[in-house]
N, C-alpha and C positions, 0 to 999 in steps of 0.2 A: 431438562434439556435432553432431547432424544439423541442428537448427534454428539459424538465424542470429540471428533477432530474439527476444530474451527480453523478456517483458512482466511487469513487477511491478505488480500491481493491488491496490488496497486500498480498504476502506471508509474514508471520511474520519475522521480523528482516531483511527485504529486502529493507530498506529505505522507507517503506510505509508511515511513518510520514512525511518525507521530501517530498515525492511524493504528498501526500495529501495537505500539506500546500502550495507547489508550485502551484498545480492546483487550490486550493481554492483561493489563492491570485491573480492568473491570471484572474480568473472569476470575482472576486470583482473589480479588476482594469479595467475590460472591461465594468463595469457598472451594473453588476448583484449583487445578494444578498449575504450577509455574513451569512453562515450557523449557526454560533454561535448566531447571533442576532435573526434569525428565530427560533432557538431552544427555546429561552426565550419567544419570542412573542407568539408562538403557544404551549407553555408548553410541549415541547417534551423532557424534561430533562431525563425522564426514558427510552426513546427510543433511543435518540442520546446521548451516554454517553461519558465521558472523554473529554479532551481538543479538540480532533479531531473529535467530532461528529460521533462516531462509532455506527452504527446501529446494529452491531452484526449479528445474523442470519437473513437471508432475508425471514422471515415468512410473510404470508399475513397480519397479524395484524400490524406488524411493517411497512411494505411497504405502506399499505394504510394510516397509520397515517402520514408518511412523505410526501405522495402524496397530502395531504390536502393543505399545502402551495404551493406545485408545481402546483396544479390545479388552484390556484388563481393568477397564473402568475409569481411566484417567480422561478428564476433559481439559483440553488445553488448546492454545492458539499458536499456529506457525504462520510464516510469511512467504510470499512468492511474488514475482513479477511475471511469471510464466503464463503461457497460453492454456486455454481450457482443452484438456485432452479428452478422448472418448471415455477412458476409465474414470477420470475425475468427474465427468458429467454423470456417469452411471452412479458414482458414490453420492453425488449431490441429489440426484433424483430419488435415491433410496435412503436419503437422510443419514448416510454414514458420515458425510462431511457437511459443514454449514459454512458457506463462504460469504465474505464481505468484500466489496470492491470499491476502491477510491480512484477517481480520475480527475484530470485537470485540463484547463486550456493548454493544448500542446505547445503553443507559442511561449508561454511562461515555463512549461516543463523543459523545453529544449534549451532555453536561456539558462535555467538552473543547472542543467546537465553540462552545458558548455563551461560555465563558471566553475563548477565542481572539478571538471577535468583540468582547467587552468590551475586551480589550487593544488591539485594532486601533483602536477608536473613541477610546480614551483617548490613543493616540499619533497620532491624526488620520491613520490609514492605512486604506486600503481592502483588504479581503480577501474571500475566498469566504464568510466567516462574519460579516462586519461588519453584515449586515442582521439578524442573530439578536439581537433586543433582549429577548426573553423566553425562558424555558425552553420555553414552548409552541411558539415559533417553531423552537427547536432540535429538539423532538420531531418536528414536521412535516418538517424538513429531513432528519433521519436516516431517518425513515420512508420517504421517497422512495428511499432507497438499499437498502432491504431486498429488493425484487424484483431489483435488480441483484445483490445478494449471493447470492440464491437461484440465479440463473442461473449465476454463476461456480462456486458450490458444486456445482451439478448436472452440471458439465462434468467428465467423468472424466479427461481428460488434463491437468487443472490440478492443481498442487500446492496444497493447502489448508492454511493455517496459522492457528491461533487466536492472537491477540495474547497472551492470558493464558498459553498454553502456551509461547510464545517467551520470555516474561518469567520463567516459573517453571521451565521445563525447557529452558533455552537450548541446552545441548549436544545434546540429543536432536533438537530442532527444526532446529538448524543442520546436523546430520548428514543430516537428511532433505533439506534444500536442496542440500547438496553431492552427495548420491547422485542426486537428481532431475536435477541439471545435469551429472552424470557428471564431476565434478571429482576431482582427486587429494587425498584427505584428508591425505596425508602431506606435501604441499607446504608447506615452511616459511613461505612468504609467505601461504598460506591460513590457517595457524594464527595468524599475526600479525593478520590481518584479523579472525578470529573473536574474538581477545582484545580487539581495539580496540572491537568493538561489543557486548561482553558487558554485560548490564545492570549499571549502576553505573559502567561504564567510559566510556560516552559522556557527555560533558559536557552538562549541562542546557542546552537551547537551542542546541546546536551547529548551525550552519547546515546545512540539508538533512535533519536527523534529525527535526525537529518534536517532540522530547522535551522536555516542560516538567514535568509531574507524572508521568504514566505509571502511576499506581497503579491497582490493581484494586479495584473496588467503592467508589470515592469517592462515587458517587451517593448511597449510603446516608447519608452525613454531610452532603452538600451540598444535596440535594433535600428539599423538604418532604414530609410524608406524602401530601398531595394530589397533588403532582407525581409522586411514586413510583407512586401509584395510576393516574394518567394513563398513565405509561409502561407499567405492567402491562397496562392496557386496550389500548393501541395495539400493544405489542410481544409480547404473550403467545404468539401462534402461533410467531413467529420464535424467541423464547427457548426454547420447548419443543423446537422442531425442532433447535436447535443445542445443546441440553443445558445451558442456563444455569439457575442457581437462581432460582426465582420468588420 
């Protein structure tokens, strides 16, 4: 594997925690490094936050700090929801970093974000979604990520994964990940990881996976006709571009 820093990128509430942990554990099973251990060893707790080693914005300061362990021969996976910056694009083009991007029907993503915010408030916790008090708030929130999504999807050196495909065609999509990362599909440890993250095998709410409901098309049952019309008005160009049913 030429690139040392692997970047798992995701639209919020698009199975990005599941995607990250699957990718992370595949890489570790292949004999490379555990990002959580590197975070401690190189004192990167302020840069790689939360359980999933989230780098946040791809700023020069943050990227150069995480490239220190990468430059010393460590191959590992970190996570972000952030947009594609000029420096990140440069590193991708020169194979310093190797990104994977997962996206989802924004209507299901916003519903998941809204419900997560509700749970956070009920448990008196603060999260990135706790300010989403209405579906309209969630529509605006996800809409801001669509340009970010388009940028990652337009980058040819990025592996693109639809959440719905990972859920329905798991083996095919995992094989794409394994091939993209040049890992040995016959490795017994890899096969164990693949089975551990198979849909239905990951325990609901398992720390780091962010899987609670995870179903496709829940917005049809949970959103009112008016809210669905709003979503269609706001998201129609993106839905058409990505091939989602209107």
